[in-house]
The first five atom37 places (N, CA, C, CB, O) and aatype in JSON, in Angstrom:
{
  "aatype": [12, 10, 0, 15, 10, 10, 2, 2, 3, 11, 18, 15, 0, 1, 0, 18, 10, 5, 9, 0, 17, 15, 18, 3, 2, 6, 7, 11, 6, 11, 6, 0, 9, 16, 8, 18, 10, 15, 15, 10, 15, 7, 9, 10, 15, 15, 16, 6, 1, 13, 3, 0, 10, 13, 7, 10, 0, 15, 16, 18, 1, 15, 10, 7, 12, 18, 0, 6, 0, 10, 15, 18, 13, 6, 5, 16, 10, 2, 6, 18, 14, 15, 15, 9, 6, 19, 5, 14, 13, 8, 0, 12, 4, 10, 18, 2, 10, 7, 1, 8, 11, 6, 0, 16, 15, 10, 10, 10, 6, 10, 10, 9, 15, 16, 16, 2, 15, 6, 0, 9, 11, 16, 18, 5, 1, 0, 9, 15, 10, 18, 0, 5, 3, 10, 3, 11, 16, 17],
  "atom_mask": [
    [1, 1, 1, 1, 1],
    [1, 1, 1, 1, 1],
    [1, 1, 1, 1, 1],
    [1, 1, 1, 1, 1],
    [1, 1, 1, 1, 1],
    [1, 1, 1, 1, 1],
    [1, 1, 1, 1, 1],
    [1, 1, 1, 1, 1],
    [1, 1, 1, 1, 1],
    [1, 1, 1, 1, 1],
    [1, 1, 1, 1, 1],
    [1, 1, 1, 1, 1],
    [1, 1, 1, 1, 1],
    [1, 1, 1, 1, 1],
    [1, 1, 1, 1, 1],
    [1, 1, 1, 1, 1],
    [1, 1, 1, 1, 1],
    [1, 1, 1, 1, 1],
    [1, 1, 1, 1, 1],
    [1, 1, 1, 1, 1],
    [1, 1, 1, 1, 1],
    [1, 1, 1, 1, 1],
    [1, 1, 1, 1, 1],
    [1, 1, 1, 1, 1],
    [1, 1, 1, 1, 1],
    [1, 1, 1, 1, 1],
    [1, 1, 1, 0, 1],
    [1, 1, 1, 1, 1],
    [1, 1, 1, 1, 1],
    [1, 1, 1, 1, 1],
    [1, 1, 1, 1, 1],
    [1, 1, 1, 1, 1],
    [1, 1, 1, 1, 1],
    [1, 1, 1, 1, 1],
    [1, 1, 1, 1, 1],
    [1, 1, 1, 1, 1],
    [1, 1, 1, 1, 1],
    [1, 1, 1, 1, 1],
    [1, 1, 1, 1, 1],
    [1, 1, 1, 1, 1],
    [1, 1, 1, 1, 1],
    [1, 1, 1, 0, 1],
    [1, 1, 1, 1, 1],
    [1, 1, 1, 1, 1],
    [1, 1, 1, 1, 1],
    [1, 1, 1, 1, 1],
    [1, 1, 1, 1, 1],
    [1, 1, 1, 1, 1],
    [1, 1, 1, 1, 1],
    [1, 1, 1, 1, 1],
    [1, 1, 1, 1, 1],
    [1, 1, 1, 1, 1],
    [1, 1, 1, 1, 1],
    [1, 1, 1, 1, 1],
    [1, 1, 1, 0, 1],
    [1, 1, 1, 1, 1],
    [1, 1, 1, 1, 1],
    [1, 1, 1, 1, 1],
    [1, 1, 1, 1, 1],
    [1, 1, 1, 1, 1],
    [1, 1, 1, 1, 1],
    [1, 1, 1, 1, 1],
    [1, 1, 1, 1, 1],
    [1, 1, 1, 0, 1],
    [1, 1, 1, 1, 1],
    [1, 1, 1, 1, 1],
    [1, 1, 1, 1, 1],
    [1, 1, 1, 1, 1],
    [1, 1, 1, 1, 1],
    [1, 1, 1, 1, 1],
    [1, 1, 1, 1, 1],
    [1, 1, 1, 1, 1],
    [1, 1, 1, 1, 1],
    [1, 1, 1, 1, 1],
    [1, 1, 1, 1, 1],
    [1, 1, 1, 1, 1],
    [1, 1, 1, 1, 1],
    [1, 1, 1, 1, 1],
    [1, 1, 1, 1, 1],
    [1, 1, 1, 1, 1],
    [1, 1, 1, 1, 1],
    [1, 1, 1, 1, 1],
    [1, 1, 1, 1, 1],
    [1, 1, 1, 1, 1],
    [1, 1, 1, 1, 1],
    [1, 1, 1, 1, 1],
    [1, 1, 1, 1, 1],
    [1, 1, 1, 1, 1],
    [1, 1, 1, 1, 1],
    [1, 1, 1, 1, 1],
    [1, 1, 1, 1, 1],
    [1, 1, 1, 1, 1],
    [1, 1, 1, 1, 1],
    [1, 1, 1, 1, 1],
    [1, 1, 1, 1, 1],
    [1, 1, 1, 1, 1],
    [1, 1, 1, 1, 1],
    [1, 1, 1, 0, 1],
    [1, 1, 1, 1, 1],
    [1, 1, 1, 1, 1],
    [1, 1, 1, 1, 1],
    [1, 1, 1, 1, 1],
    [1, 1, 1, 1, 1],
    [1, 1, 1, 1, 1],
    [1, 1, 1, 1, 1],
    [1, 1, 1, 1, 1],
    [1, 1, 1, 1, 1],
    [1, 1, 1, 1, 1],
    [1, 1, 1, 1, 1],
    [1, 1, 1, 1, 1],
    [1, 1, 1, 1, 1],
    [1, 1, 1, 1, 1],
    [1, 1, 1, 1, 1],
    [1, 1, 1, 1, 1],
    [1, 1, 1, 1, 1],
    [1, 1, 1, 1, 1],
    [1, 1, 1, 1, 1],
    [1, 1, 1, 1, 1],
    [1, 1, 1, 1, 1],
    [1, 1, 1, 1, 1],
    [1, 1, 1, 1, 1],
    [1, 1, 1, 1, 1],
    [1, 1, 1, 1, 1],
    [1, 1, 1, 1, 1],
    [1, 1, 1, 1, 1],
    [1, 1, 1, 1, 1],
    [1, 1, 1, 1, 1],
    [1, 1, 1, 1, 1],
    [1, 1, 1, 1, 1],
    [1, 1, 1, 1, 1],
    [1, 1, 1, 1, 1],
    [1, 1, 1, 1, 1],
    [1, 1, 1, 1, 1],
    [1, 1, 1, 1, 1],
    [1, 1, 1, 1, 1],
    [1, 1, 1, 1, 1],
    [1, 1, 1, 1, 1],
    [1, 1, 1, 1, 1]
  ],
  "atom_positions": [
    [[1.54, -8.11, 13.99], [0.77, -7.15, 13.26], [0.15, -7.77, 12.0], [1.62, -5.96, 12.9], [-1.03, -7.58, 11.74]],
    [[0.96, -8.52, 11.22], [0.42, -9.15, 10.02], [-0.65, -10.17, 10.37], [1.54, -9.82, 9.23], [-1.61, -10.34, 9.62]],
    [[-0.49, -10.84, 11.5], [-1.46, -11.86, 11.9], [-2.86, -11.27, 12.02], [-1.05, -12.49, 13.23], [-3.85, -11.95, 11.73]],
    [[-2.96, -10.03, 12.45], [-4.27, -9.41, 12.6], [-4.94, -9.16, 11.25], [-4.15, -8.09, 13.36], [-6.16, -8.98, 11.18]],
    [[-4.17, -9.14, 10.18], [-4.73, -8.9, 8.84], [-5.17, -10.18, 8.14], [-3.71, -8.19, 7.99], [-5.84, -10.13, 7.11]],
    [[-4.79, -11.33, 8.7], [-5.08, -12.6, 8.03], [-6.57, -12.9, 7.94], [-4.39, -13.72, 8.75], [-6.99, -13.66, 7.06]],
    [[-7.37, -12.33, 8.81], [-8.82, -12.56, 8.78], [-9.58, -11.47, 8.03], [-9.35, -12.66, 10.19], [-10.81, -11.47, 8.01]],
    [[-8.85, -10.56, 7.44], [-9.46, -9.46, 6.69], [-9.36, -9.77, 5.2], [-8.77, -8.09, 7.04], [-8.26, -9.78, 4.65]],
    [[-10.49, -10.02, 4.55], [-10.49, -10.4, 3.13], [-9.74, -9.42, 2.24], [-11.9, -10.54, 2.63], [-9.12, -9.81, 1.26]],
    [[-9.8, -8.16, 2.59], [-9.16, -7.13, 1.78], [-7.63, -7.19, 1.86], [-9.64, -5.76, 2.21], [-6.94, -6.87, 0.89]],
    [[-7.1, -7.6, 3.0], [-5.66, -7.54, 3.22], [-4.99, -8.89, 3.44], [-5.38, -6.68, 4.38], [-3.76, -8.96, 3.47]],
    [[-5.74, -9.96, 3.59], [-5.14, -11.24, 3.97], [-4.14, -11.75, 2.93], [-6.22, -12.28, 4.18], [-3.08, -12.25, 3.3]],
    [[-4.46, -11.64, 1.65], [-3.54, -12.14, 0.62], [-2.2, -11.41, 0.69], [-4.16, -11.98, -0.77], [-1.14, -12.02, 0.56]],
    [[-2.26, -10.1, 0.89], [-1.02, -9.31, 1.0], [-0.24, -9.7, 2.26], [-1.34, -7.81, 1.02], [0.98, -9.78, 2.24]],
    [[-0.96, -9.93, 3.33], [-0.3, -10.34, 4.58], [0.38, -11.69, 4.4], [-1.31, -10.39, 5.74], [1.52, -11.88, 4.84]],
    [[-0.32, -12.63, 3.76], [0.28, -13.94, 3.51], [1.53, -13.81, 2.64], [-0.73, -14.88, 2.84], [2.52, -14.51, 2.87]],
    [[1.48, -12.94, 1.65], [2.65, -12.73, 0.8], [3.82, -12.18, 1.6], [2.31, -11.78, -0.36], [4.95, -12.63, 1.42]],
    [[3.57, -11.23, 2.47], [4.64, -10.67, 3.32], [5.22, -11.74, 4.24], [4.1, -9.5, 4.16], [6.43, -11.79, 4.46]],
    [[4.36, -12.59, 4.78], [4.82, -13.67, 5.65], [5.68, -14.66, 4.85], [3.62, -14.41, 6.31], [6.72, -15.11, 5.32]],
    [[5.22, -14.98, 3.64], [6.0, -15.89, 2.78], [7.38, -15.32, 2.51], [5.26, -16.14, 1.44], [8.38, -16.03, 2.63]],
    [[7.44, -14.04, 2.16], [8.74, -13.4, 1.92], [9.62, -13.44, 3.16], [8.55, -11.96, 1.46], [10.83, -13.68, 3.07]],
    [[9.02, -13.21, 4.31], [9.79, -13.24, 5.56], [10.41, -14.61, 5.78], [8.9, -12.87, 6.76], [11.59, -14.72, 6.12]],
    [[9.61, -15.65, 5.59], [10.15, -17.01, 5.74], [11.25, -17.27, 4.72], [9.03, -18.05, 5.59], [12.29, -17.84, 5.06]],
    [[11.05, -16.87, 3.48], [12.08, -17.05, 2.46], [13.37, -16.34, 2.85], [11.59, -16.54, 1.1], [14.45, -16.91, 2.72]],
    [[13.26, -15.12, 3.32], [14.45, -14.35, 3.71], [15.17, -14.95, 4.9], [14.06, -12.93, 4.01], [16.37, -14.74, 5.07]],
    [[14.45, -15.69, 5.73], [15.05, -16.34, 6.89], [15.61, -17.71, 6.54], [14.03, -16.47, 8.01], [16.16, -18.39, 7.41]],
    [[15.48, -18.13, 5.28], [15.94, -19.45, 4.88], [14.98, -20.56, 5.27], [0.0, 0.0, 0.0], [15.37, -21.72, 5.33]],
    [[13.74, -20.21, 5.54], [12.72, -21.19, 5.93], [11.73, -21.38, 4.77], [11.96, -20.72, 7.23], [10.54, -21.09, 4.88]],
    [[12.28, -21.86, 3.65], [11.49, -21.97, 2.43], [10.28, -22.88, 2.58], [12.35, -22.47, 1.32], [9.21, -22.59, 2.04]],
    [[10.43, -23.98, 3.31], [9.29, -24.9, 3.47], [8.1, -24.2, 4.12], [9.69, -26.12, 4.31], [6.96, -24.42, 3.73]],
    [[8.38, -23.37, 5.1], [7.31, -22.64, 5.78], [6.67, -21.59, 4.87], [7.85, -21.97, 7.04], [5.51, -21.23, 5.04]],
    [[7.43, -21.1, 3.91], [6.93, -20.05, 3.02], [5.86, -20.58, 2.06], [8.08, -19.45, 2.22], [4.96, -19.83, 1.67]],
    [[5.95, -21.83, 1.68], [5.07, -22.38, 0.64], [3.6, -22.17, 0.94], [5.35, -23.85, 0.45], [2.86, -21.65, 0.1]],
    [[3.15, -22.57, 2.12], [1.71, -22.45, 2.42], [1.25, -20.99, 2.4], [1.4, -23.08, 3.79], [0.11, -20.7, 2.06]],
    [[2.14, -20.1, 2.75], [1.78, -18.68, 2.75], [1.71, -18.12, 1.33], [2.79, -17.88, 3.57], [0.85, -17.29, 1.02]],
    [[2.61, -18.57, 0.46], [2.49, -18.18, -0.95], [1.17, -18.68, -1.52], [3.69, -18.73, -1.78], [0.45, -17.94, -2.19]],
    [[0.86, -19.94, -1.25], [-0.39, -20.51, -1.77], [-1.61, -19.77, -1.23], [-0.49, -22.0, -1.41], [-2.56, -19.5, -1.96]],
    [[-1.57, -19.44, 0.05], [-2.69, -18.69, 0.64], [-2.81, -17.31, 0.01], [-2.51, -18.56, 2.16], [-3.92, -16.82, -0.23]],
    [[-1.68, -16.69, -0.26], [-1.73, -15.35, -0.88], [-2.36, -15.43, -2.26], [-0.33, -14.74, -0.96], [-3.1, -14.53, -2.66]],
    [[-2.06, -16.48, -3.0], [-2.59, -16.61, -4.36], [-4.08, -16.89, -4.39], [-1.86, -17.71, -5.08], [-4.72, -16.71, -5.43]],
    [[-4.64, -17.33, -3.29], [-6.08, -17.59, -3.26], [-6.88, -16.34, -2.87], [-6.39, -18.72, -2.28], [-8.11, -16.38, -2.81]],
    [[-6.18, -15.26, -2.62], [-6.85, -14.02, -2.22], [-6.73, -12.92, -3.25], [0.0, 0.0, 0.0], [-6.4, -13.17, -4.41]],
    [[-6.99, -11.72, -2.81], [-6.99, -10.54, -3.69], [-5.6, -9.89, -3.66], [-8.08, -9.52, -3.25], [-5.15, -9.4, -2.62]],
    [[-4.94, -9.9, -4.81], [-3.63, -9.28, -4.96], [-3.64, -8.36, -6.17], [-2.51, -10.36, -5.1], [-4.4, -8.57, -7.12]],
    [[-2.8, -7.35, -6.12], [-2.6, -6.53, -7.32], [-1.84, -7.39, -8.34], [-1.82, -5.19, -7.0], [-1.34, -8.46, -8.0]],
    [[-1.76, -6.93, -9.55], [-1.03, -7.66, -10.59], [0.44, -7.85, -10.19], [-1.12, -6.91, -11.93], [0.99, -8.94, -10.37]],
    [[1.05, -6.82, -9.66], [2.45, -6.9, -9.23], [2.61, -7.89, -8.09], [2.97, -5.52, -8.8], [3.55, -8.69, -8.08]],
    [[1.71, -7.86, -7.14], [1.78, -8.79, -6.0], [1.55, -10.22, -6.46], [0.75, -8.41, -4.92], [2.21, -11.14, -5.98]],
    [[0.63, -10.41, -7.4], [0.39, -11.76, -7.92], [1.65, -12.29, -8.61], [-0.82, -11.76, -8.9], [2.03, -13.44, -8.43]],
    [[2.28, -11.43, -9.41], [3.54, -11.82, -10.03], [4.55, -12.23, -8.97], [4.1, -10.67, -10.89], [5.17, -13.29, -9.07]],
    [[4.71, -11.4, -7.95], [5.67, -11.7, -6.89], [5.36, -13.01, -6.19], [5.69, -10.57, -5.87], [6.27, -13.77, -5.86]],
    [[4.08, -13.29, -5.97], [3.69, -14.53, -5.3], [3.97, -15.74, -6.19], [2.2, -14.49, -4.91], [4.5, -16.75, -5.71]],
    [[3.61, -15.66, -7.46], [3.85, -16.78, -8.38], [5.34, -17.04, -8.55], [3.21, -16.49, -9.74], [5.8, -18.18, -8.46]],
    [[6.09, -15.98, -8.79], [7.53, -16.1, -9.0], [8.22, -16.57, -7.72], [8.13, -14.76, -9.47], [9.11, -17.42, -7.76]],
    [[7.8, -16.03, -6.58], [8.37, -16.46, -5.3], [8.09, -17.92, -5.02], [0.0, 0.0, 0.0], [8.98, -18.65, -4.57]],
    [[6.86, -18.36, -5.27], [6.51, -19.76, -5.03], [7.29, -20.68, -5.96], [5.0, -19.97, -5.23], [7.82, -21.7, -5.51]],
    [[7.37, -20.33, -7.23], [8.13, -21.15, -8.18], [9.59, -21.27, -7.76], [8.04, -20.55, -9.6], [10.16, -22.36, -7.76]],
    [[10.19, -20.15, -7.4], [11.6, -20.15, -6.98], [11.81, -20.93, -5.7], [12.09, -18.71, -6.8], [12.82, -21.61, -5.54]],
    [[10.86, -20.83, -4.79], [10.95, -21.57, -3.53], [10.87, -23.07, -3.77], [9.85, -21.13, -2.56], [11.66, -23.83, -3.23]],
    [[9.92, -23.49, -4.59], [9.82, -24.91, -4.94], [11.12, -25.4, -5.57], [8.64, -25.15, -5.9], [11.61, -26.47, -5.23]],
    [[11.69, -24.61, -6.48], [12.93, -25.04, -7.13], [14.07, -25.16, -6.13], [13.32, -24.06, -8.24], [14.85, -26.1, -6.18]],
    [[14.15, -24.2, -5.22], [15.24, -24.23, -4.24], [15.13, -25.42, -3.3], [15.26, -22.94, -3.43], [16.13, -25.84, -2.7]],
    [[13.93, -25.96, -3.16], [13.71, -27.14, -2.31], [13.81, -28.45, -3.08], [12.35, -27.05, -1.64], [13.61, -29.52, -2.52]],
    [[14.12, -28.36, -4.37], [14.23, -29.56, -5.18], [12.9, -30.11, -5.65], [0.0, 0.0, 0.0], [12.82, -31.24, -6.12]],
    [[11.86, -29.33, -5.53], [10.52, -29.74, -5.97], [10.31, -29.19, -7.39], [9.39, -29.2, -4.97], [9.53, -28.28, -7.63]],
    [[11.05, -29.8, -8.32], [11.18, -29.23, -9.65], [9.89, -29.27, -10.47], [12.25, -29.95, -10.38], [9.62, -28.32, -11.21]],
    [[9.11, -30.33, -10.38], [7.86, -30.4, -11.14], [6.9, -29.31, -10.7], [7.2, -31.79, -10.98], [6.27, -28.65, -11.53]],
    [[6.79, -29.11, -9.4], [5.93, -28.05, -8.88], [6.45, -26.68, -9.32], [5.85, -28.12, -7.33], [5.68, -25.81, -9.72]],
    [[7.76, -26.52, -9.23], [8.37, -25.25, -9.64], [8.09, -24.96, -11.11], [9.89, -25.27, -9.39], [7.72, -23.85, -11.47]],
    [[8.26, -25.97, -11.95], [8.04, -25.78, -13.38], [6.61, -25.31, -13.65], [8.32, -27.07, -14.15], [6.39, -24.41, -14.47]],
    [[5.67, -25.92, -12.98], [4.27, -25.53, -13.16], [4.06, -24.05, -12.86], [3.36, -26.39, -12.27], [3.37, -23.35, -13.6]],
    [[4.65, -23.58, -11.78], [4.48, -22.17, -11.41], [5.33, -21.23, -12.26], [4.83, -21.98, -9.94], [4.92, -20.09, -12.51]],
    [[6.51, -21.68, -12.71], [7.28, -20.84, -13.64], [6.49, -20.66, -14.93], [8.67, -21.46, -13.93], [6.41, -19.56, -15.48]],
    [[5.9, -21.75, -15.42], [5.12, -21.67, -16.66], [3.89, -20.79, -16.48], [4.71, -23.06, -17.12], [3.55, -20.01, -17.36]],
    [[3.23, -20.92, -15.34], [2.07, -20.06, -15.08], [2.49, -18.6, -15.02], [1.39, -20.48, -13.76], [1.81, -17.73, -15.56]],
    [[3.61, -18.33, -14.37], [4.11, -16.95, -14.28], [4.4, -16.39, -15.67], [5.38, -16.89, -13.41], [4.02, -15.26, -15.98]],
    [[5.07, -17.19, -16.49], [5.39, -16.73, -17.84], [4.15, -16.57, -18.72], [6.37, -17.69, -18.5], [4.1, -15.69, -19.58]],
    [[3.15, -17.42, -18.51], [1.9, -17.28, -19.26], [1.16, -16.01, -18.88], [1.01, -18.5, -19.03], [0.62, -15.32, -19.75]],
    [[1.13, -15.72, -17.6], [0.41, -14.53, -17.13], [1.2, -13.23, -17.31], [0.04, -14.7, -15.68], [0.63, -12.16, -17.46]],
    [[2.52, -13.35, -17.29], [3.39, -12.17, -17.37], [4.5, -12.43, -18.4], [4.02, -11.84, -15.96], [5.67, -12.52, -18.04]],
    [[4.14, -12.54, -19.68], [5.11, -12.94, -20.71], [6.27, -11.96, -20.91], [4.4, -13.11, -22.0], [7.31, -12.36, -21.43]],
    [[6.12, -10.73, -20.52], [7.22, -9.77, -20.71], [8.18, -9.73, -19.52], [6.65, -8.39, -20.94], [9.12, -8.93, -19.51]],
    [[7.96, -10.56, -18.53], [8.82, -10.57, -17.34], [10.02, -11.48, -17.56], [8.02, -11.04, -16.09], [10.03, -12.64, -17.16]],
    [[11.02, -10.92, -18.22], [12.18, -11.73, -18.6], [13.02, -12.18, -17.4], [13.05, -10.95, -19.55], [13.83, -13.09, -17.53]],
    [[12.83, -11.55, -16.25], [13.59, -11.96, -15.07], [13.25, -13.37, -14.63], [13.35, -11.0, -13.93], [14.01, -13.99, -13.88]],
    [[12.12, -13.89, -15.08], [11.71, -15.26, -14.73], [12.49, -16.28, -15.55], [10.19, -15.44, -14.95], [12.73, -17.39, -15.09]],
    [[12.88, -15.92, -16.75], [13.46, -16.87, -17.69], [14.72, -17.59, -17.2], [13.77, -16.17, -18.95], [14.82, -18.8, -17.4]],
    [[15.69, -16.91, -16.58], [16.85, -17.66, -16.09], [16.48, -18.71, -15.03], [17.87, -16.7, -15.51], [17.06, -19.8, -15.0]],
    [[15.53, -18.38, -14.17], [15.11, -19.33, -13.14], [14.32, -20.48, -13.75], [14.26, -18.61, -12.07], [14.45, -21.63, -13.32]],
    [[13.52, -20.17, -14.74], [12.81, -21.2, -15.49], [13.82, -22.14, -16.15], [11.86, -20.56, -16.56], [13.66, -23.36, -16.11]],
    [[14.86, -21.56, -16.75], [15.9, -22.37, -17.39], [16.62, -23.25, -16.37], [16.91, -21.46, -18.1], [16.93, -24.41, -16.66]],
    [[16.9, -22.71, -15.19], [17.54, -23.53, -14.15], [16.66, -24.71, -13.77], [17.85, -22.68, -12.91], [17.15, -25.81, -13.55]],
    [[15.37, -24.47, -13.7], [14.43, -25.54, -13.37], [14.42, -26.6, -14.47], [13.01, -24.96, -13.16], [14.43, -27.8, -14.19]],
    [[14.4, -26.16, -15.72], [14.47, -27.11, -16.83], [15.74, -27.94, -16.73], [14.41, -26.37, -18.19], [15.71, -29.15, -16.93]],
    [[16.85, -27.3, -16.43], [18.12, -28.01, -16.24], [17.97, -29.05, -15.13], [19.25, -27.02, -15.9], [18.38, -30.2, -15.29]],
    [[17.4, -28.64, -13.99], [17.22, -29.55, -12.86], [16.37, -30.76, -13.24], [16.58, -28.82, -11.7], [16.53, -31.84, -12.67]],
    [[15.46, -30.58, -14.19], [14.59, -31.66, -14.64], [15.23, -32.49, -15.75], [13.27, -31.1, -15.12], [14.59, -33.38, -16.32]],
    [[16.49, -32.21, -16.07], [17.19, -32.96, -17.1], [16.89, -32.49, -18.52], [0.0, 0.0, 0.0], [17.26, -33.15, -19.49]],
    [[16.25, -31.36, -18.63], [15.89, -30.81, -19.95], [16.95, -29.77, -20.35], [14.45, -30.17, -19.92], [16.66, -28.59, -20.51]],
    [[18.18, -30.28, -20.5], [19.34, -29.43, -20.69], [19.29, -28.62, -21.98], [20.58, -30.26, -20.67], [19.64, -27.44, -21.99]],
    [[18.86, -29.24, -23.07], [18.81, -28.51, -24.34], [17.84, -27.34, -24.27], [18.42, -29.46, -25.49], [18.14, -26.24, -24.72]],
    [[16.66, -27.59, -23.71], [15.67, -26.51, -23.57], [16.22, -25.38, -22.72], [14.37, -27.05, -22.94], [16.06, -24.2, -23.04]],
    [[16.88, -25.75, -21.62], [17.43, -24.74, -20.71], [18.48, -23.89, -21.42], [18.04, -25.41, -19.47], [18.47, -22.67, -21.32]],
    [[19.38, -24.56, -22.12], [20.44, -23.84, -22.82], [19.88, -22.97, -23.93], [21.46, -24.82, -23.39], [20.3, -21.82, -24.1]],
    [[18.93, -23.5, -24.68], [18.3, -22.72, -25.75], [17.63, -21.47, -25.21], [17.28, -23.57, -26.51], [17.75, -20.38, -25.76]],
    [[16.91, -21.65, -24.12], [16.23, -20.51, -23.5], [17.23, -19.43, -23.08], [15.41, -20.97, -22.29], [17.01, -18.24, -23.3]],
    [[18.33, -19.86, -22.47], [19.34, -18.89, -22.03], [20.03, -18.21, -23.2], [20.37, -19.58, -21.15], [20.34, -17.02, -23.14]],
    [[20.28, -18.96, -24.27], [20.89, -18.35, -25.45], [19.97, -17.31, -26.08], [21.25, -19.43, -26.49], [20.41, -16.23, -26.46]],
    [[18.69, -17.64, -26.19], [17.72, -16.68, -26.73], [17.62, -15.44, -25.84], [16.34, -17.35, -26.88], [17.52, -14.32, -26.34]],
    [[17.64, -15.66, -24.54], [17.61, -14.53, -23.62], [18.85, -13.65, -23.78], [17.5, -15.03, -22.16], [18.76, -12.42, -23.79]],
    [[19.99, -14.29, -23.92], [21.24, -13.55, -24.11], [21.18, -12.66, -25.34], [22.42, -14.53, -24.22], [21.49, -11.47, -25.27]],
    [[20.78, -13.23, -26.46], [20.8, -12.42, -27.69], [19.7, -11.36, -27.7], [20.66, -13.31, -28.91], [19.82, -10.35, -28.39]],
    [[18.63, -11.59, -26.95], [17.56, -10.59, -26.95], [17.8, -9.45, -25.95], [16.24, -11.26, -26.63], [17.12, -8.42, -26.02]],
    [[18.74, -9.63, -25.05], [18.94, -8.6, -24.02], [20.35, -8.01, -23.98], [18.63, -9.18, -22.68], [20.6, -7.06, -23.24]],
    [[21.25, -8.55, -24.76], [22.64, -8.11, -24.65], [22.86, -6.7, -25.21], [23.54, -9.08, -25.38], [22.19, -6.26, -26.14]],
    [[23.81, -6.04, -24.61], [24.31, -4.77, -25.14], [25.72, -4.96, -25.7], [24.32, -3.69, -24.04], [26.34, -4.01, -26.19]],
    [[26.19, -6.18, -25.63], [27.55, -6.48, -26.06], [27.65, -6.54, -27.59], [28.02, -7.81, -25.45], [26.96, -7.34, -28.23]],
    [[28.49, -5.7, -28.15], [28.7, -5.73, -29.6], [29.32, -7.05, -30.02], [29.6, -4.55, -30.04], [29.04, -7.55, -31.11]],
    [[30.16, -7.63, -29.17], [30.79, -8.91, -29.49], [29.73, -10.01, -29.64], [31.81, -9.3, -28.41], [29.81, -10.83, -30.56]],
    [[28.76, -10.03, -28.75], [27.67, -11.01, -28.84], [26.79, -10.7, -30.04], [26.83, -11.03, -27.54], [26.38, -11.6, -30.77]],
    [[26.48, -9.42, -30.25], [25.63, -9.02, -31.38], [26.23, -9.44, -32.72], [25.4, -7.51, -31.37], [25.51, -9.76, -33.66]],
    [[27.56, -9.45, -32.79], [28.23, -9.88, -34.02], [27.86, -11.32, -34.37], [29.75, -9.75, -33.86], [27.76, -11.67, -35.54]],
    [[27.66, -12.14, -33.36], [27.36, -13.56, -33.57], [25.89, -13.89, -33.3], [28.24, -14.42, -32.67], [25.53, -15.06, -33.16]],
    [[25.06, -12.88, -33.23], [23.65, -13.07, -32.88], [22.95, -14.07, -33.79], [22.92, -11.74, -32.93], [22.22, -14.94, -33.31]],
    [[23.16, -13.96, -35.08], [22.48, -14.87, -36.01], [22.91, -16.32, -35.78], [22.79, -14.47, -37.46], [22.06, -17.22, -35.75]],
    [[24.19, -16.55, -35.6], [24.68, -17.91, -35.37], [24.18, -18.45, -34.03], [26.22, -17.94, -35.4], [23.77, -19.6, -33.94]],
    [[24.21, -17.62, -33.01], [23.73, -18.06, -31.69], [22.25, -18.4, -31.76], [23.98, -16.96, -30.62], [21.81, -19.4, -31.2]],
    [[21.49, -17.58, -32.45], [20.05, -17.83, -32.59], [19.8, -19.14, -33.33], [19.37, -16.67, -33.32], [18.91, -19.91, -32.95]],
    [[20.56, -19.39, -34.37], [20.43, -20.63, -35.13], [20.73, -21.84, -34.25], [21.36, -20.62, -36.35], [19.97, -22.81, -34.25]],
    [[21.81, -21.79, -33.51], [22.16, -22.9, -32.63], [21.18, -23.04, -31.47], [23.57, -22.72, -32.09], [20.94, -24.15, -30.99]],
    [[20.63, -21.94, -31.02], [19.65, -22.01, -29.92], [18.45, -22.85, -30.33], [19.2, -20.6, -29.51], [17.82, -23.49, -29.49]],
    [[18.12, -22.84, -31.62], [17.0, -23.63, -32.12], [17.32, -25.12, -32.18], [16.58, -23.15, -33.49], [16.43, -25.96, -32.02]],
    [[18.6, -25.45, -32.4], [19.0, -26.86, -32.49], [20.48, -26.98, -32.13], [18.74, -27.44, -33.93], [21.35, -26.85, -32.99]],
    [[20.73, -27.21, -30.86], [22.11, -27.26, -30.36], [22.93, -28.4, -30.93], [22.1, -27.36, -28.87], [24.16, -28.37, -30.89]],
    [[22.27, -29.41, -31.47], [22.98, -30.57, -32.0], [23.25, -30.46, -33.5], [22.19, -31.82, -31.72], [23.85, -31.36, -34.09]],
    [[22.81, -29.38, -34.11], [22.95, -29.23, -35.55], [24.42, -29.12, -35.94], [22.18, -27.99, -36.05], [25.2, -28.39, -35.32]],
    [[24.78, -29.86, -36.95], [26.13, -29.77, -37.52], [25.99, -29.6, -39.03], [26.99, -31.04, -37.17], [24.92, -29.83, -39.6]],
    [[27.07, -29.2, -39.64], [27.06, -29.05, -41.1], [28.1, -29.94, -41.7], [27.3, -27.6, -41.51], [28.26, -29.97, -42.92]]
  ]
}
């Protein structure tokens, strides 16, 4: 059924996105990549574009293609800066690239900006300070 939509300019990008998700859900990440890319070259709603960018970035990371993943995580965050769900995956990618301090700082900032824990809030200022420079000593 989706195959019949691939030649329709109005629906092809959405069909490619659905196919990409199907491959990802089946554990066939390599096959998903071309479909994510095809979906991004077509007409998508803002939500669908987010899903395609985030899905592609996550798929690249899961395959160990960290440089490609980073590029798409950064693009996703640039286009959708309020989408905090991307940040942990972006941090994992930074970690995979050996950028451990950046990854840890990002996660610490995310923690203090989203926590409901009074225990964490008590130390928010200190955590924020260390997030800026994990090697700082006094």
